[in-house]
A tleap script that builds the chain and sets N, CA, C and O, in Angstrom:
source leaprc.protein.ff14SB
mol = sequence {
  NMET PRO ARG ALA LYS LYS GLU SER VAL PRO
  ILE SER ALA ARG ILE GLU LYS ALA THR PHE
  GLU ARG LEU GLU LYS PHE CYS GLU ASP SER
  GLY LEU GLY LYS THR VAL THR LEU GLU ARG
  ALA LEU ASN MET TYR MET ASP GLU TYR TYR
  GLY LYS ILE GLY CGLN
}
set mol.1.N position { 0.940 -1.199 -0.059 }
set mol.1.CA position { 0.014 0.009 0.017 }
set mol.1.C position { 0.849 1.260 0.028 }
set mol.1.O position { 1.657 1.436 0.940 }
set mol.2.N position { 0.696 2.140 -0.940 }
set mol.2.CA position { 1.502 3.318 -0.985 }
set mol.2.C position { 1.248 4.343 0.177 }
set mol.2.O position { 0.166 4.419 0.760 }
set mol.3.N position { 2.283 5.085 0.449 }
set mol.3.CA position { 2.034 6.067 1.509 }
set mol.3.C position { 1.165 7.189 1.143 }
set mol.3.O position { 1.170 7.599 -0.017 }
set mol.4.N position { 0.428 7.712 2.029 }
set mol.4.CA position { -0.473 8.880 1.720 }
set mol.4.C position { 0.454 10.117 1.471 }
set mol.4.O position { 1.431 10.370 2.175 }
set mol.5.N position { 0.058 10.844 0.424 }
set mol.5.CA position { 0.813 12.030 0.088 }
set mol.5.C position { 0.540 13.152 1.033 }
set mol.5.O position { -0.623 13.406 1.346 }
set mol.6.N position { 1.541 13.838 1.505 }
set mol.6.CA position { 1.230 15.033 2.344 }
set mol.6.C position { 1.293 16.305 1.509 }
set mol.6.O position { 1.889 16.355 0.433 }
set mol.7.N position { 0.682 17.275 2.030 }
set mol.7.CA position { 0.736 18.538 1.345 }
set mol.7.C position { 2.168 19.097 1.497 }
set mol.7.O position { 2.766 19.112 2.573 }
set mol.8.N position { 2.676 19.560 0.314 }
set mol.8.CA position { 3.997 19.994 0.399 }
set mol.8.C position { 4.297 21.203 -0.520 }
set mol.8.O position { 3.433 21.568 -1.317 }
set mol.9.N position { 5.411 21.796 -0.446 }
set mol.9.CA position { 5.734 23.003 -1.205 }
set mol.9.C position { 7.287 22.700 -1.561 }
set mol.9.O position { 8.081 22.372 -0.680 }
set mol.10.N position { 7.622 22.824 -2.797 }
set mol.10.CA position { 9.048 22.615 -3.206 }
set mol.10.C position { 9.797 23.904 -2.720 }
set mol.10.O position { 9.223 24.991 -2.663 }
set mol.11.N position { 11.135 23.720 -2.367 }
set mol.11.CA position { 11.957 24.841 -2.109 }
set mol.11.C position { 13.309 24.646 -2.741 }
set mol.11.O position { 13.681 23.521 -3.074 }
set mol.12.N position { 14.060 25.728 -2.915 }
set mol.12.CA position { 15.404 25.516 -3.455 }
set mol.12.C position { 16.277 26.462 -2.465 }
set mol.12.O position { 15.872 27.501 -1.942 }
set mol.13.N position { 17.435 25.937 -2.336 }
set mol.13.CA position { 18.333 26.651 -1.471 }
set mol.13.C position { 19.835 26.333 -1.858 }
set mol.13.O position { 20.141 25.196 -2.218 }
set mol.14.N position { 20.695 27.271 -1.784 }
set mol.14.CA position { 22.127 27.062 -1.977 }
set mol.14.C position { 22.820 26.936 -0.664 }
set mol.14.O position { 22.806 27.860 0.149 }
set mol.15.N position { 23.455 25.748 -0.435 }
set mol.15.CA position { 24.154 25.533 0.795 }
set mol.15.C position { 25.684 25.210 0.487 }
set mol.15.O position { 26.034 24.797 -0.619 }
set mol.16.N position { 26.471 25.401 1.416 }
set mol.16.CA position { 27.837 25.159 1.226 }
set mol.16.C position { 28.033 23.709 0.856 }
set mol.16.O position { 27.275 22.846 1.300 }
set mol.17.N position { 29.059 23.420 0.033 }
set mol.17.CA position { 29.268 21.951 -0.438 }
set mol.17.C position { 29.587 21.101 0.817 }
set mol.17.O position { 29.033 20.011 0.959 }
set mol.18.N position { 30.441 21.560 1.704 }
set mol.18.CA position { 30.723 20.710 2.847 }
set mol.18.C position { 29.492 20.382 3.621 }
set mol.18.O position { 29.356 19.260 4.109 }
set mol.19.N position { 28.568 21.335 3.758 }
set mol.19.CA position { 27.306 21.030 4.471 }
set mol.19.C position { 26.476 20.007 3.768 }
set mol.19.O position { 25.939 19.088 4.386 }
set mol.20.N position { 26.365 20.172 2.406 }
set mol.20.CA position { 25.661 19.262 1.555 }
set mol.20.C position { 26.351 17.782 1.693 }
set mol.20.O position { 25.654 16.768 1.748 }
set mol.21.N position { 27.640 17.751 1.740 }
set mol.21.CA position { 28.224 16.392 1.866 }
set mol.21.C position { 28.016 15.810 3.200 }
set mol.21.O position { 27.926 14.588 3.317 }
set mol.22.N position { 27.933 16.593 4.211 }
set mol.22.CA position { 27.545 16.124 5.575 }
set mol.22.C position { 26.037 15.538 5.538 }
set mol.22.O position { 25.754 14.458 6.057 }
set mol.23.N position { 25.159 16.308 4.913 }
set mol.23.CA position { 23.801 15.917 4.785 }
set mol.23.C position { 23.790 14.557 4.001 }
set mol.23.O position { 23.074 13.656 4.438 }
set mol.24.N position { 24.479 14.369 2.962 }
set mol.24.CA position { 24.433 13.190 2.209 }
set mol.24.C position { 24.935 12.047 3.108 }
set mol.24.O position { 24.290 11.000 3.160 }
set mol.25.N position { 26.039 12.209 3.800 }
set mol.25.CA position { 26.576 11.282 4.624 }
set mol.25.C position { 25.528 10.810 5.741 }
set mol.25.O position { 25.230 9.632 5.938 }
set mol.26.N position { 25.031 11.878 6.421 }
set mol.26.CA position { 24.006 11.580 7.485 }
set mol.26.C position { 22.888 10.780 6.906 }
set mol.26.O position { 22.495 9.786 7.517 }
set mol.27.N position { 22.300 11.164 5.681 }
set mol.27.CA position { 21.193 10.425 5.138 }
set mol.27.C position { 21.625 9.007 4.831 }
set mol.27.O position { 20.857 8.083 5.099 }
set mol.28.N position { 22.770 8.785 4.304 }
set mol.28.CA position { 23.239 7.464 4.111 }
set mol.28.C position { 23.361 6.549 5.347 }
set mol.28.O position { 22.914 5.403 5.402 }
set mol.29.N position { 23.984 7.156 6.279 }
set mol.29.CA position { 24.221 6.435 7.628 }
set mol.29.C position { 22.914 6.175 8.335 }
set mol.29.O position { 22.741 5.114 8.934 }
set mol.30.N position { 21.988 7.115 8.283 }
set mol.30.CA position { 20.801 6.998 9.099 }
set mol.30.C position { 19.611 6.286 8.263 }
set mol.30.O position { 18.647 5.814 8.867 }
set mol.31.N position { 19.706 6.229 6.955 }
set mol.31.CA position { 18.682 5.661 6.145 }
set mol.31.C position { 17.508 6.514 5.888 }
set mol.31.O position { 16.539 6.104 5.248 }
set mol.32.N position { 17.596 7.755 6.407 }
set mol.32.CA position { 16.539 8.782 6.147 }
set mol.32.C position { 16.891 9.566 4.792 }
set mol.32.O position { 18.033 9.700 4.352 }
set mol.33.N position { 15.739 10.052 4.215 }
set mol.33.CA position { 15.924 10.774 2.962 }
set mol.33.C position { 16.206 12.265 3.379 }
set mol.33.O position { 16.042 12.658 4.534 }
set mol.34.N position { 16.634 13.047 2.369 }
set mol.34.CA position { 16.968 14.396 2.614 }
set mol.34.C position { 15.726 15.267 3.004 }
set mol.34.O position { 15.860 16.100 3.900 }
set mol.35.N position { 14.698 15.135 2.463 }
set mol.35.CA position { 13.424 15.710 2.911 }
set mol.35.C position { 13.141 15.598 4.287 }
set mol.35.O position { 13.043 16.602 4.993 }
set mol.36.N position { 12.994 14.378 4.754 }
set mol.36.CA position { 12.720 14.042 6.141 }
set mol.36.C position { 13.770 14.694 7.088 }
set mol.36.O position { 13.465 15.341 8.090 }
set mol.37.N position { 14.978 14.465 6.680 }
set mol.37.CA position { 16.112 15.036 7.556 }
set mol.37.C position { 16.018 16.606 7.616 }
set mol.37.O position { 16.160 17.223 8.672 }
set mol.38.N position { 15.779 17.174 6.467 }
set mol.38.CA position { 15.738 18.769 6.528 }
set mol.38.C position { 14.503 19.136 7.262 }
set mol.38.O position { 14.593 20.032 8.102 }
set mol.39.N position { 13.307 18.532 7.043 }
set mol.39.CA position { 12.182 18.858 7.784 }
set mol.39.C position { 12.359 18.806 9.394 }
set mol.39.O position { 12.030 19.719 10.153 }
set mol.40.N position { 12.921 17.606 9.767 }
set mol.40.CA position { 13.181 17.512 11.214 }
set mol.40.C position { 14.227 18.593 11.754 }
set mol.40.O position { 14.033 19.189 12.813 }
set mol.41.N position { 15.218 18.778 11.044 }
set mol.41.CA position { 16.209 19.741 11.486 }
set mol.41.C position { 15.670 21.083 11.586 }
set mol.41.O position { 15.898 21.780 12.574 }
set mol.42.N position { 14.890 21.522 10.502 }
set mol.42.CA position { 14.258 22.913 10.618 }
set mol.42.C position { 13.292 23.042 11.699 }
set mol.42.O position { 13.235 24.090 12.342 }
set mol.43.N position { 12.545 22.078 11.940 }
set mol.43.CA position { 11.590 22.020 13.105 }
set mol.43.C position { 12.253 22.078 14.390 }
set mol.43.O position { 11.826 22.817 15.277 }
set mol.44.N position { 13.332 21.300 14.552 }
set mol.44.CA position { 13.991 21.381 15.798 }
set mol.44.C position { 14.628 22.704 15.951 }
set mol.44.O position { 14.581 23.223 17.066 }
set mol.45.N position { 15.230 23.333 14.964 }
set mol.45.CA position { 15.866 24.632 15.102 }
set mol.45.C position { 14.778 25.747 15.451 }
set mol.45.O position { 15.018 26.647 16.255 }
set mol.46.N position { 13.581 25.615 14.789 }
set mol.46.CA position { 12.506 26.681 15.121 }
set mol.46.C position { 11.954 26.357 16.459 }
set mol.46.O position { 11.718 27.299 17.216 }
set mol.47.N position { 11.712 25.107 16.856 }
set mol.47.CA position { 11.196 24.910 18.163 }
set mol.47.C position { 12.141 25.445 19.273 }
set mol.47.O position { 11.660 26.012 20.254 }
set mol.48.N position { 13.449 25.276 19.136 }
set mol.48.CA position { 14.420 25.783 20.030 }
set mol.48.C position { 14.351 27.368 20.008 }
set mol.48.O position { 14.317 28.026 21.048 }
set mol.49.N position { 14.335 27.891 18.822 }
set mol.49.CA position { 14.254 29.339 18.700 }
set mol.49.C position { 13.155 29.944 19.443 }
set mol.49.O position { 13.337 30.860 20.245 }
set mol.50.N position { 11.832 29.355 19.141 }
set mol.50.CA position { 10.648 29.957 19.744 }
set mol.50.C position { 10.509 29.570 21.192 }
set mol.50.O position { 9.774 30.236 21.921 }
set mol.51.N position { 11.225 28.450 21.684 }
set mol.51.CA position { 11.183 28.128 23.090 }
set mol.51.C position { 12.044 29.075 23.860 }
set mol.51.O position { 11.756 29.344 25.026 }
set mol.52.N position { 13.100 29.602 23.261 }
set mol.52.CA position { 14.022 30.539 23.883 }
set mol.52.C position { 13.366 31.889 24.149 }
set mol.52.O position { 13.510 32.525 25.193 }
set mol.53.N position { 12.604 32.279 23.064 }
set mol.53.CA position { 11.989 33.640 23.229 }
set mol.53.C position { 10.509 33.615 23.797 }
set mol.53.O position { 9.769 34.597 23.862 }
set mol.54.N position { 10.226 32.407 24.170 }
set mol.54.CA position { 8.847 32.333 24.937 }
set mol.54.C position { 7.638 32.465 24.048 }
set mol.54.O position { 6.623 32.947 24.551 }
set mol.55.N position { 7.627 32.102 22.816 }
set mol.55.CA position { 6.494 32.168 22.066 }
set mol.55.C position { 5.938 30.760 21.751 }
set mol.55.O position { 4.913 30.637 21.080 }
savepdb mol mol.pdb
quit
């Protein structure tokens, strides 16, 4: 049974080559895709940010 598709929006970003290489290695080691990894990382970063400023 295929996964249910989630609502999504495509993005494009330029990141340093070293950061991209780390992302690829992390995804290879963890078995997670880039999309899942980036979504989780962004959400963790924003949760921490808003937690610190009390919003």
